[in-house]
TORLO-39942 format. One record per residue: x, y, z of N, C-alpha, C, O, CB in turn. Coordinates in steps of 0.001 Angstrom, whole numbers, padded with zeros to 6 digits, always signed. Last residue first. Glycine has a CB too. Layout:
XYZXYZXYZXYZXYZ...
//
This chain:
-036149+059602+051018-037176+059507+052208-036471+060361+053540-037073+060441+054611-037474+057707+052636-034244+060958+049273-035156+059886+048649-036537+060294+050155-037498+061062+050124-034134+057754+048561-032073+062472+049902-033373+062763+049363-034647+062247+048911-035654+062752+048415-033184+063151+048695-029805+060612+050466-030682+060922+051673-031760+061469+051047-032782+061015+051562-030100+061881+052782-028113+058435+048760-029523+058745+048469-030818+059831+049271-032017+059945+049018-029952+057456+048527-026330+057354+050053-026427+057996+048635-027426+058899+048328-027398+059956+047697-026574+057063+047673-026998+056449+052505-026343+057828+052206-026081+058456+051138-025724+059627+051010-025365+057910+052585-030025+054634+051978-028853+054800+052489-028018+056355+052078-028556+057217+051382-028136+053525+052019-032411+054189+050919-032432+055088+052197-031278+055151+052444-031136+055905+053407-033151+054701+053395-033039+052116+048873-033076+053950+048124-032932+054827+049881-033338+055983+049991-035437+054542+046921-033533+049964+050116-032162+050380+048760-032501+051585+048681-031604+052123+048032-032133+049634+046989-035204+050227+051951-034406+049035+052102-032842+049561+051124-031640+049520+051383-035430+047481+051385-037427+051358+050406-036850+052142+052216-035280+051406+052545-034403+051933+053229-038296+051441+054030-038175+049970+048573-037866+051338+048326-036905+051845+049819-035922+052573+049959-039473+052249+048053-038856+047704+050381-037975+047678+049315-037425+049086+048609-036282+049157+048158-038657+046881+048361-041216+048984+051177-040377+048081+052202-038862+048368+051056-038043+049276+051197-041151+045948+052466-042813+049556+048992-042345+049937+050143-040946+049958+050599-039962+050680+050434-042924+049329+050854-043371+046740+048174-042328+047768+047293-041692+048823+048269-040483+049008+048408-043207+048702+046005-044759+045569+050097-043256+044979+049682-042466+045757+048853-041248+045643+048715-043302+043688+048942-047127+047250+049770-046313+047265+051053-045159+046891+050963-044294+047543+051547-046752+046570+052018-047854+046670+047155-047567+047886+047476-046642+048057+048070-045600+048613+047722-048292+048411+047965-046102+043387+045776-047273+043738+046107-047017+045680+046664-045845+046029+046522-047816+042458+047371-045261+042760+042193-044423+042777+043805-046015+043712+044748-046752+044525+044190-042217+044238+043740-045295+039878+040230-045569+041272+041134-045281+041397+041915-044935+040495+042677-046449+041718+041479-041751+038898+039150-043416+038347+039482-043813+040304+039739-043187+041352+039583-043686+036804+041559-038550+039055+040311-039645+038356+039238-041028+038220+040149-041291+037726+041246-039063+036586+038612-036335+041718+040728-037447+040778+041623-038262+040676+040532-038686+041616+039860-038290+041432+043101-033145+042822+041259-034038+042254+040493-035005+041383+041070-034688+040438+041792-033442+041671+039612-031147+045783+042417-031982+044504+042842-032829+044103+041531-033184+045008+040775-033075+044842+044228-029312+047084+041456-029066+046921+042958-029825+045813+043196-029461+044928+043971-029463+048127+043914-027249+048663+038905-028154+047500+039304-028530+047225+040495-027427+046910+040940-027722+046448+038997-026429+052318+038302-026384+050865+039083-027494+049378+039242-028565+049482+039840-026301+051352+040421-027783+054294+037798-026647+053501+036819-026786+052112+037149-027131+051119+036509-024981+053941+037069-028065+055283+039908-027182+056210+039316-026530+055014+038380-025337+054770+038201-026115+057127+040453-029588+052835+040824-029154+053993+041625-028129+054540+040957-027045+054261+041469-028756+053708+042994-033056+050726+040100-031404+051331+039826-031181+052370+040913-032037+052775+041700-031135+052194+038161-034397+047368+040357-034307+048546+040805-032944+049445+040803-031916+049055+041355-034756+048373+041949-036617+045909+038180-035354+046010+038467-035110+047644+039229-035505+048731+038806-034541+045703+037030-038923+043289+037761-038798+044431+038389-037436+044763+038671-036881+043971+039432-039530+044423+039476-041136+041449+035785-039700+041852+036160-039342+043336+036880-039602+044396+036312-038924+041805+034826-044357+040245+034972-043414+041307+035089-042113+040834+036006-042190+039925+036832-044183+042583+035723-042339+037431+033506-042814+038602+033780-043808+038856+034528-044398+037857+034942-043016+039083+032923-039049+035827+033215-040397+035890+033796-041222+037288+033674-040530+038300+033780-040240+035545+035261-036521+035759+032653-037568+034284+032395-038958+034367+032788-039816+033485+032772-037086+032953+033282-035007+038100+030319-036398+037538+031391-036882+036659+031106-037482+036355+030076-037570+038227+031599-032116+039613+029814-032939+038347+029489-033447+037927+030549-032854+037486+031533-032272+037250+028905-030699+042911+028755-031065+041772+029524-032056+040568+029316-032890+040775+028435-031414+042264+030474-029648+043655+026468-029296+043895+027845-029607+042817+029204-028999+042269+030123-029981+045143+028070-031465+043372+024453-030067+043039+024047-029343+043038+025663-028414+042250+025839-029351+044338+022803-033535+044456+025530-034149+042960+025361-032109+042791+025425-031552+042176+026334-035528+042379+023394-032980+047041+025501-033370+046308+026346-033499+044947+026474-033564+044383+027566-034138+046661+026503-032945+047623+022676-031441+047603+023157-031894+047086+024413-030976+046340+024754-030472+049099+023211-035659+047192+021895-034805+046102+021643-033614+046339+022066-032879+045357+021962-034730+045740+020397-038377+048455+022256-037443+048047+023189-036384+046847+023279-036208+045974+024128-038116+047938+024071-039766+048796+020161-039594+050047+021075-038753+049749+022115-038370+050638+022876-040866+050575+021675-040244+046902+018327-039042+047988+017696-038770+049066+019416-037825+049818+019658-039991+049328+015824-043418+045989+018899-042106+045761+018213-041437+047317+017934-041902+048383+017529-042382+044846+016695-043889+045703+022524-044120+046350+021462-043465+046439+020445-042485+047129+020726-044277+047212+021668-043820+044108+024547-044130+043417+023478-044484+044333+022198-045100+043984+021191-045201+042540+023870-042852+045428+026711-041411+044555+026022-042300+044074+024852-041619+043546+023973-040513+042980+027120-042859+047981+027945-043725+047482+027408-042978+046569+026469-042504+047052+025441-044609+048399+026933-041716+049247+031271-041146+048840+029443-042217+047948+028541-042001+046777+028853-039507+047651+029443-042295+051871+033364-042697+050479+032611-042385+050199+031428-042774+050903+030496-043930+050253+032504-041074+053554+035967-041109+053079+034512-041383+051738+034223-040864+050725+034691-039924+053308+033889-040512+055731+038553-040853+054367+038478-041311+054538+036592-041793+055568+036120-042306+053853+039854-038341+057286+040387-038636+057662+039028-038697+055837+039222-037879+055011+039627-037369+058781+037823-038772+059069+043905-038230+057891+042838-038530+057529+041292-039755+057646+041336-038597+056742+043387-040092+061049+044710-038620+061260+044408-037784+059686+043705-036671+059440+043240-037873+061774+046070-042531+060417+045131-042677+060979+044049-040965+061302+043476-040619+061645+042346-043702+062254+044332-044819+057758+046044-042869+058396+046322-042549+058893+044738-042392+058276+043684-041265+056637+046890-047163+058323+045384-046820+058520+046897-045243+058476+047459-044671+058832+048489-047581+057377+047643-047352+057960+042578-048314+059145+043267-047630+059420+044708-047547+060565+045152-050115+058588+043506-046026+055433+042285-045604+056573+041843-046282+057738+042340-045502+058670+042534-045627+056538+040587-047577+053368+044033-046456+054010+044512-045789+055535+043832-045264+056450+044466-045500+052920+044406-050016+053627+041952-050053+054278+043184-048948+054327+044145-049057+055125+045076-051001+053807+043784-048573+052721+039957-049626+054437+039595-049522+054488+040986-048887+055461+041392-051682+054551+038772-048388+050056+040844-047156+050953+040343-047712+052406+040094-046822+053257+040085-046450+050336+038859-050452+049066+040579-049663+048979+041935-048567+050164+041799-048118+050940+042643-048878+047361+042178-051787+049049+038210-052369+050121+039298-051671+050054+040284-051960+050867+041162-053735+049991+039795-049986+047452+037150-050087+048633+036913-050520+049456+037809-049895+050432+038224-050641+048748+036044-050169+044293+038131-049157+045290+038708-049216+046969+038281-048576+047757+038977-047738+044716+038241-052015+043466+036606-052375+043553+037978-051493+044541+038520-051870+045474+039228-052294+042250+038716-050770+043460+033795-051818+044336+034322-052195+044257+035604-052912+045221+035875-052889+044209+033687-048763+041095+034801-048587+042807+034565-049580+043554+034542-049482+044519+035300-048032+043236+033375-050609+039031+035307-050037+039660+036504-049340+041123+036276-049287+042040+037095-048985+038665+037076-051139+038502+032884-052329+038777+033465-051549+039719+035064-051954+040737+035625-053363+037050+033710-049595+039129+029724-049412+038739+030978-050418+039441+032158-050483+040658+032330-047984+038999+031207-049732+040578+027103-050603+039280+027559-050051+038527+029053-050224+037324+029247-050466+038044+026211-047790+042584+026924-049607+042499+026872-050304+041684+027333-051370+041882+027916-050215+042383+025765-045525+042566+029612-045917+042426+028199-047282+042331+027960-047983+041960+028902-045342+041327+027615-042629+044645+031500-044030+043414+030974-044649+043525+029762-044400+044411+028943-045394+043454+031865-040775+045751+033652-040651+045235+032533-041782+044088+032169-041750+042908+032517-039330+044799+032516-040186+048281+035566-040881+047287+035538-041017+046671+034064-041515+047478+033279-042045+047649+036148-037526+049904+037272-038273+049809+035921-038807+048357+036142-038184+047451+036695-037253+050022+034432-037012+052520+039329-037578+051341+039077-038029+051053+037627-038738+051795+036947-038610+051240+039932-034581+054588+041066-035365+054408+039968-035716+053074+040227-035107+052392+041050-034740+054683+038630-032644+057138+042218-033485+056472+042681-034454+055960+041372-035037+056815+040704-034084+057274+043779-031081+058958+040458-030520+058922+041867-031587+057593+042843-031262+057227+043972-030696+060816+042597-030919+058044+037258-031427+058848+038215-031427+057976+039936-031692+056834+040311-033007+059268+037571-030024+055930+035382-028886+057214+035762-029712+058093+036986-029002+058846+037652-028514+058463+034116-032482+054761+034287-031442+054291+035231-030295+054952+035763-029637+054396+036644-030963+053360+034765-033432+056765+032704-033966+056464+033721-033417+055942+034796-033605+056312+035955-034685+055915+033460-031146+056805+030769-031869+058192+031553-032385+057992+032606-032116+058708+033571-032942+058880+030927-031643+054326+029552-030457+055035+030178-030676+055994+031390-030418+055882+032589-029815+055837+029126-034245+055089+028533-033995+053687+029386-032627+053757+030060-032517+053215+031161-034006+052271+028377-035183+056173+026296-034745+056810+027665-034488+055948+028797-034585+056329+029964-035743+057720+028146-035270+054466+023694-034572+056152+023879-034479+056648+024943-033752+057641+024990-035218+057265+023299-036120+052425+024714-035093+052564+024491-034726+053725+024117-033532+053954+024308-034828+051839+023901-038666+052970+027431-038319+052551+025968-036871+052773+025597-036338+053506+026430-039184+053352+024939-040920+053579+029653-039495+053289+028870-039539+052778+027708-040466+052205+027136-038625+052415+029486-043088+055942+031039-043293+054951+029683-041970+054774+029113-041632+055536+028207-044314+055595+028437-043320+056424+034280-042668+056774+033114-042604+055396+031771-042138+054256+031797-041122+057249+033716-046200+057053+036509-045376+056035+036104-044613+056417+034681-045421+056766+033820-046255+054745+036008-045640+059978+038271-046328+059124+037372-045270+058170+036925-044044+058278+036910-047014+059888+036194-044105+061712+040235-045777+061096+040498-046287+060521+039572-047500+060352+039701-046872+062039+040772-042821+063772+037634-042704+063212+038859-044438+062709+039428-045534+063182+039127-041872+064443+039848-041797+062453+034707-042780+063460+035425-042839+062798+036528-042899+061572+036618-044230+063782+034822
//
């Protein structure tokens, strides 16, 4: 749903990735930076409703097995930027709201995505 953070799992991962503009933040429950990232993701989701913003809870058993097979994560949180199934950018660590907005403009403002900004 536009304006909210989508709960990403194996069941909807490919659909989220195929959006014209999407980010997926991968995190685990015991990660303090992941917990600090949650309100940032909520805020940017409310402000950037044309960008799908999702969070994959990698620590929940059985929820993200397929995702884990596709990617290797060195650290959490890790954020992937996608456009129409293409991985545009990988960022490790918590990203502050101003930097996320700048990255949206950088990666989601080209001619492929005229409707985002």
